[in-house]
C-alpha positions as CSV (number, residue, x, y, z in Angstrom):
1,X,1.5,-9.9,3.7
2,X,4.3,-7.5,2.7
3,X,7.3,-6.2,4.6
4,X,10.4,-4.1,3.8
5,X,12.2,-7.3,3.0
6,X,10.5,-7.5,-0.4
7,X,11.7,-4.2,-2.1
8,X,10.7,-3.2,-5.6
9,X,13.8,-3.5,-7.9
10,X,14.4,-1.1,-10.8
11,X,14.2,-3.9,-13.5
12,X,11.0,-5.1,-11.8
13,X,9.6,-1.6,-12.0
14,X,10.4,-1.2,-15.8
15,X,8.7,-4.4,-16.5
16,X,5.6,-3.4,-14.7
17,X,5.2,-0.2,-16.6
18,X,5.9,-2.0,-19.9
19,X,3.1,-4.5,-19.3
20,X,0.4,-2.4,-17.5
21,X,-1.5,0.7,-18.0
22,X,-0.1,3.7,-16.1
23,X,-1.4,3.3,-12.4
24,X,-3.0,6.2,-10.6
25,X,-0.6,9.1,-10.3
26,X,1.9,7.3,-12.4
27,X,3.2,5.4,-9.2
28,X,3.2,1.7,-8.8
29,X,2.6,0.7,-5.1
30,X,3.9,-2.8,-5.0
31,X,3.2,-2.7,-1.1
32,X,2.9,-0.3,1.6
33,X,6.7,-0.4,1.8
34,X,7.8,-0.4,-1.9
35,X,6.9,1.9,-4.7
36,X,8.3,3.1,-8.0
37,X,7.9,5.1,-11.3
38,X,9.3,4.3,-14.7
39,X,9.3,5.6,-18.2
40,X,11.3,5.9,-21.4
41,X,13.6,8.8,-21.7
42,X,14.3,10.4,-25.0
43,X,17.3,12.7,-25.5
44,X,17.5,14.4,-28.9
45,X,20.7,15.9,-30.3
46,X,20.7,18.9,-32.7
47,X,23.1,20.2,-35.1
48,X,23.8,23.9,-34.7
49,X,21.3,26.1,-36.5
50,X,19.0,23.1,-37.1
51,X,15.6,22.7,-35.7
52,X,15.4,18.9,-36.5
53,X,17.4,16.4,-34.4
54,X,20.2,14.6,-36.1
55,X,20.4,12.0,-33.3
56,X,18.3,10.4,-30.6
57,X,19.1,8.4,-27.5
58,X,16.5,6.2,-25.7
59,X,16.9,4.7,-22.3
60,X,14.8,3.1,-19.5
61,X,14.5,5.2,-16.4
62,X,13.2,3.8,-13.1
63,X,13.1,5.5,-9.7
64,X,12.3,3.1,-6.7
65,X,11.5,4.1,-3.2
66,X,11.8,1.4,-0.6
67,X,11.3,1.8,3.1
68,X,13.9,0.6,5.4
69,X,13.4,-2.1,8.0
70,X,12.9,-0.9,11.7
71,X,13.9,2.6,10.7
72,X,12.4,6.1,9.8
73,X,14.0,6.2,6.4
74,X,13.7,5.2,2.7
75,X,16.2,4.2,0.1
76,X,15.9,5.9,-3.2
77,X,17.4,4.2,-6.2
78,X,17.5,5.9,-9.8
79,X,18.5,3.7,-12.7
80,X,18.9,4.8,-16.3
81,X,20.0,1.9,-18.5
82,X,19.5,-0.1,-21.8
83,X,20.5,2.8,-24.0
84,X,19.6,2.7,-27.7
85,X,20.9,5.2,-30.3
86,X,19.7,6.5,-33.7
87,X,21.7,8.8,-35.9
88,X,24.4,11.1,-34.5
89,X,24.4,11.3,-30.8
90,X,27.0,13.0,-28.6
91,X,27.3,10.9,-25.5
92,X,28.8,13.7,-23.5
93,X,25.3,15.0,-23.1
94,X,24.2,15.1,-19.4
95,X,21.1,13.3,-18.1
96,X,20.2,13.7,-14.4
97,X,17.6,13.0,-11.8
98,X,16.4,15.3,-9.1
99,X,14.6,14.1,-6.0
100,X,13.0,16.3,-3.3
101,X,11.7,15.5,0.2
102,X,8.9,17.8,1.5
103,X,6.7,18.0,4.4
104,X,2.9,17.9,3.7
105,X,1.7,20.4,6.3
106,X,3.0,24.0,6.4
107,X,2.9,24.1,10.2
108,X,4.8,20.9,10.6
109,X,8.3,20.5,11.8
110,X,8.7,17.5,9.6
111,X,11.8,17.5,7.4
112,X,14.4,15.3,5.8
113,X,18.0,15.5,6.8
114,X,18.7,16.6,3.3
115,X,15.8,18.3,1.5
116,X,16.9,17.2,-2.0
117,X,19.4,15.0,-3.8
118,X,20.3,14.7,-7.4
119,X,22.6,12.7,-9.6
120,X,23.7,13.3,-13.1
121,X,26.0,11.8,-15.7
122,X,26.9,11.9,-19.2
123,X,25.3,9.2,-21.3
124,X,28.7,7.5,-21.3
125,X,28.8,7.7,-17.5
126,X,25.2,6.2,-17.2
127,X,26.3,3.4,-19.4
128,X,29.2,2.7,-17.0
129,X,27.5,3.0,-13.5
130,X,23.8,2.2,-14.5
131,X,22.3,3.4,-11.2
132,X,22.7,5.6,-8.1
133,X,21.4,5.4,-4.5
134,X,20.6,7.7,-1.8
135,X,18.9,7.3,1.7
136,X,16.4,9.9,3.0
137,X,16.1,10.3,6.8
138,X,12.6,11.5,7.9
139,X,12.7,13.7,10.9
140,X,10.3,16.0,12.9
141,X,6.6,15.6,13.3
142,X,3.3,17.0,12.4
143,X,1.3,18.9,15.1
144,X,-1.4,16.8,16.8
145,X,-4.6,16.5,14.7
146,X,-7.6,17.7,17.0
147,X,-9.8,15.4,14.9
148,X,-8.0,12.2,15.9
149,X,-8.8,10.2,19.0
150,X,-6.6,10.8,22.0
151,X,-5.2,7.2,21.6
152,X,-3.8,8.0,18.2
153,X,-2.0,11.3,19.0
154,X,1.0,9.5,20.7
155,X,1.6,7.7,17.4
156,X,2.8,11.1,16.0
157,X,1.7,10.3,12.5
158,X,3.5,12.6,10.2
159,X,3.1,13.1,6.5
160,X,5.9,13.7,3.9
161,X,6.2,13.5,0.2
162,X,9.1,12.5,-2.1
163,X,9.0,13.9,-5.7
164,X,11.3,13.4,-8.6
165,X,11.8,14.2,-12.2
166,X,14.6,13.4,-14.9
167,X,16.2,15.9,-17.2
168,X,18.5,16.1,-20.1
169,X,21.0,18.9,-20.8
170,X,23.0,18.8,-24.1
171,X,25.3,21.9,-23.7
172,X,25.2,25.7,-23.7
173,X,23.9,26.2,-27.3
174,X,20.3,27.2,-27.9
175,X,19.9,24.2,-30.3
176,X,20.8,21.6,-27.8
177,X,18.0,19.6,-26.2
178,X,17.2,20.9,-22.7
179,X,14.1,19.5,-21.0
180,X,12.6,17.5,-18.1
181,X,10.0,14.8,-17.5
182,X,6.7,15.6,-15.6
183,X,7.4,15.3,-11.9
184,X,5.9,12.4,-9.9
185,X,5.3,12.4,-6.2
186,X,5.0,9.7,-3.4
187,X,3.0,10.7,-0.4
188,X,4.1,8.7,2.7
189,X,3.5,8.6,6.5
190,X,5.8,8.0,9.4
191,X,5.0,7.4,13.0
192,X,6.4,6.1,16.4
193,X,3.9,3.4,16.8
194,X,6.5,0.5,16.4
195,X,8.7,1.8,19.1
196,X,5.8,2.4,21.5
197,X,4.0,-0.9,20.9
198,X,5.8,-3.5,18.8
199,X,2.9,-5.9,19.0
200,X,0.7,-3.1,17.4
201,X,2.9,-2.1,14.5
202,X,6.2,-3.7,13.1
203,X,8.4,-3.6,10.0
204,X,9.2,0.0,9.3
205,X,8.4,3.4,10.8
206,X,7.2,4.7,7.4
207,X,4.7,3.4,4.8
208,X,3.0,4.5,1.7
209,X,-0.3,5.0,3.4
210,X,-2.2,5.3,0.1
211,X,-1.6,1.6,-0.4
212,X,-4.5,-0.4,1.2
213,X,-3.5,-3.6,2.9
214,X,-4.5,-6.8,1.3
215,X,-4.8,-10.2,3.2
216,X,-5.5,-13.5,1.5
217,X,-7.0,-16.7,2.9
218,X,-6.9,-19.9,1.0
219,X,-10.0,-22.0,1.5
220,X,-8.1,-25.2,0.7
221,X,-5.7,-24.5,3.6
222,X,-6.9,-27.3,6.1
223,X,-5.8,-25.2,9.1
224,X,-8.4,-22.6,8.3
225,X,-10.9,-24.1,5.8
226,X,-14.2,-23.4,7.7
227,X,-13.3,-19.8,8.5
228,X,-12.0,-19.0,5.0
229,X,-15.1,-20.6,3.5
230,X,-17.3,-18.0,5.5
231,X,-15.1,-15.2,4.2
232,X,-15.4,-16.6,0.7
233,X,-19.2,-16.8,0.9
234,X,-19.5,-13.3,2.3
235,X,-18.0,-11.9,-0.9
236,X,-18.8,-14.6,-3.7
237,X,-21.9,-16.4,-2.4
238,X,-23.8,-13.9,-0.2
239,X,-27.0,-16.0,-0.2
240,X,-25.4,-18.6,1.9
241,X,-24.5,-16.1,4.7
242,X,-26.4,-14.9,7.8
243,X,-27.9,-12.5,8.6
244,X,-28.0,-12.0,4.9
245,X,-30.7,-9.5,3.9
246,X,-32.5,-8.0,0.9
247,X,-31.7,-6.4,-2.4
248,X,-28.4,-4.5,-2.4
249,X,-27.0,-5.8,0.8
250,X,-23.3,-6.6,0.8
251,X,-20.3,-7.3,3.0
252,X,-17.4,-4.9,2.6
253,X,-13.8,-5.5,2.3
254,X,-13.9,-7.2,-1.1
255,X,-11.1,-6.2,-3.5
256,X,-12.7,-8.1,-6.5
257,X,-15.8,-6.1,-6.8
258,X,-15.9,-3.6,-9.8
259,X,-15.8,0.1,-8.8
260,X,-19.2,0.8,-10.4
261,X,-20.8,-1.5,-7.9
262,X,-19.7,0.9,-5.1
263,X,-18.8,-2.1,-2.8
264,X,-15.0,-1.9,-2.8
265,X,-14.6,0.0,0.5
266,X,-12.0,-1.6,2.7
267,X,-12.6,-2.6,6.3
268,X,-10.7,-0.5,8.8
269,X,-8.6,-1.6,11.6
270,X,-9.9,-0.9,15.2
271,X,-7.1,-1.4,17.7
272,X,-8.0,1.0,20.5
273,X,-11.8,0.9,20.8
274,X,-12.1,-2.2,23.1
275,X,-15.8,-1.4,24.0
276,X,-16.7,-1.7,20.2
277,X,-14.7,-4.8,19.8
278,X,-16.6,-6.4,22.7
279,X,-20.0,-5.1,21.3
280,X,-19.1,-6.5,17.8
281,X,-18.3,-9.9,19.4
282,X,-21.5,-10.1,21.5
283,X,-23.6,-9.0,18.5
284,X,-22.0,-11.7,16.4
285,X,-22.7,-14.3,19.0
286,X,-26.4,-13.2,19.3
287,X,-26.6,-13.7,15.5
288,X,-25.2,-17.2,15.8
289,X,-27.7,-18.1,18.5
290,X,-30.5,-16.6,16.7
291,X,-29.7,-18.8,13.6
292,X,-28.2,-22.0,15.0
293,X,-29.5,-22.0,18.6
294,X,-27.8,-21.8,22.0
295,X,-25.9,-25.1,21.3
296,X,-24.2,-23.9,18.2
297,X,-20.9,-24.7,19.8
298,X,-21.6,-28.4,20.0
299,X,-20.4,-30.5,16.8
300,X,-21.4,-33.9,15.8
301,X,-17.6,-34.9,15.7
302,X,-17.2,-34.0,19.4
303,X,-15.2,-30.9,18.5
304,X,-16.1,-27.3,19.5
305,X,-17.4,-24.4,17.3
306,X,-16.8,-20.8,17.8
307,X,-18.9,-18.0,16.3
308,X,-16.9,-16.5,13.4
309,X,-17.7,-13.1,11.8
310,X,-16.7,-11.0,8.9
311,X,-15.9,-8.2,9.1
312,X,-13.8,-9.1,12.1
313,X,-14.7,-7.8,15.5
314,X,-11.3,-5.7,15.5
315,X,-12.7,-3.5,12.7
316,X,-14.9,-0.4,12.6
317,X,-17.4,-2.4,10.4
318,X,-18.2,-5.2,12.8
319,X,-21.6,-6.6,13.7
320,X,-22.5,-3.9,16.3
321,X,-22.1,-1.3,13.7
322,X,-24.8,-2.3,11.3
323,X,-28.5,-1.5,11.4
324,X,-31.4,-3.1,9.5
325,X,-31.9,-0.3,7.1
326,X,-28.1,-0.3,6.0
327,X,-26.9,-1.9,2.8
328,X,-23.6,-2.8,4.4
329,X,-23.9,-5.9,6.6
330,X,-21.9,-8.8,8.1
331,X,-21.7,-12.6,7.8
332,X,-21.6,-15.0,10.8
333,X,-21.4,-18.7,11.1
334,X,-20.4,-21.3,13.6
335,X,-16.9,-22.8,12.6
336,X,-14.3,-25.0,14.1
337,X,-12.7,-23.3,17.0
338,X,-9.1,-24.0,15.8
339,X,-10.0,-22.6,12.4
340,X,-11.4,-19.3,13.9
341,X,-8.3,-18.9,16.2
342,X,-5.8,-19.5,13.4
343,X,-7.3,-16.9,11.1
344,X,-7.5,-14.5,14.1
345,X,-3.8,-15.1,14.7
346,X,-3.0,-14.6,11.0
347,X,-5.1,-11.4,10.9
348,X,-3.4,-10.0,13.9
349,X,0.1,-10.8,12.6
350,X,-0.7,-9.3,9.2
351,X,-1.9,-6.0,10.7
352,X,1.2,-5.6,12.7
353,X,3.7,-6.7,9.8
354,X,2.0,-4.6,7.3
355,X,2.1,-1.6,9.7
356,X,-1.7,-1.0,9.5
357,X,-2.6,1.4,12.2
358,X,-6.0,2.1,13.9
359,X,-8.3,3.5,11.1
360,X,-6.2,2.1,8.1
361,X,-8.0,0.2,5.6
362,X,-7.7,-3.4,4.6
363,X,-9.0,-5.7,1.8
364,X,-9.5,-9.4,2.6
365,X,-9.8,-12.1,-0.1
366,X,-10.6,-15.7,0.5
367,X,-10.0,-17.8,-2.6
368,X,-10.0,-21.4,-3.9
């Protein structure tokens, strides 16, 4: 579970890019609330009438974008530090960063209170201050999407993007180094779901909606062992699950399956379709009765079982949605009532805290 209280820091961002291959779109999504880009900047210094640099400056550049808690805004931090010099370098050369905020839909009234922000310093200046900050306020809204269900329209889901690049400027002469990095862009989404229903969505009013939520359950946690074991078996030991099935059958929501297996699709939150939730539950109970009989709730230890299922009933991939000819399926099993209820409570809290709205995707990992 993530929240705006766990921002990505510039040093953390640089370390990530130094130790990993470039992520998609050159953006690291630490969570749905924290993202960044980092790279090495190179500033060349030329002697007049020379085409070869006589000096070179290197620095680490990171730009972080962190959503604010309980607000429709994001804090942007740009950091240029750890300078290294080779040869003759004029530290009066200017290095800057430009950041722009844009709406995604031309017909939208979405905007930022300031469409762009930039900060520039000489190399000497960056050595002194290291970083600069700015807060973007997201305003306006997208027009209603006619393809969205009526329940979603009041959330006023609105798309924005933040884009940025760094540049170097050495002076007015034609032999000075003038150039910029390739721009990077952060798509994001804001809404009013938190203010209209705080039990549905919490944390921030804006998220990096391209980041899929990721919830983990520890099988060795005694409060949830039996439920977590079901989720583990669904992804790691499918033959132990029911209703199971033939060749190629699988249970979705597994972040650990390689992409070529085509089984990595997330499960999607269903908050508004209560009829589907009930149908998912009733179908799961039928599966439990078919396999373990009508007395599946009775345990030898005198405690009570409930029929647990994965994907959960509050998803669009629940038991009612599968048919015999589909490869996608579900897994059900009688588990201790307290374990089922505890995992259900954690699931609900995770969805709200991670600001996962109806239709948003989630991966679930049970681990030992």
